[in-house]
C-alpha positions, 0 to 999 in steps of 0.5 A, a space after each residue: 500500500 502506498 504511503 502517499 497522502 490523499 490529495 486535497 480534492 475539495 474543488 474536485 469534490 464540488 464538481 464531482 457532486 454537481 455532476 452526481 446531482 445531474 446524473 441523479 436528476 437527468 437519468 430518471 428523467 430520460 428513463 421515465 418515459 420508457 419505464 418508471 421502474 427503470 427510472 427508480 432503479 437508476 437512482 438507487 444504483 447511482 446513489 447506492 453503489 457509491 454509498 456502499 462501495 468505497 476505497 479505504 482512505 478515500 471516505 471516512 466510513 467504508 461499508 464495503 472496501 473496494 480497490 481504487 479502480 472500482 471507485 474510479 469506475 463508479 465516478 465514471 458511471 456517474 459522469 457517463 450517466 449525467 452526460 448521456 441522460 442530459 443529451 437524451 432528455 434535455 435541451 442541447 444547451 443544457 446537455 452541452 453545459 453538462 458535458 463541459 461540467 463532466 469534462 472539467 470534473 474528469 480533469 479535476 479528478 485526475 490527481 485523486 484517480 492517480 492516488 486511488 490507483 497507487 493504493 
């Protein structure tokens, strides 16, 4: 296990959370016209998985410990869901803003992702 300290990711966390909120709203919005149960399930998955599975040292409370690459995959899931759902359900201008938000989030997340993969 690496002894490097977790990078300060307060700014990245704010962008990550904003993208998660978009995913939590846009994904069921995009899925509801096709299947309400699937829309509900999407919120359960998008909120539940990162709550249950986390990398030790990345969060204070770890319910189920997973390697760093799993935490990264869960963030990528949120980002992809936010962008895909926004382009599916919202006006092109809103979807473009979500795409920019997701791209900035990825750039800001890179130090944390490097740290997570070094563990």
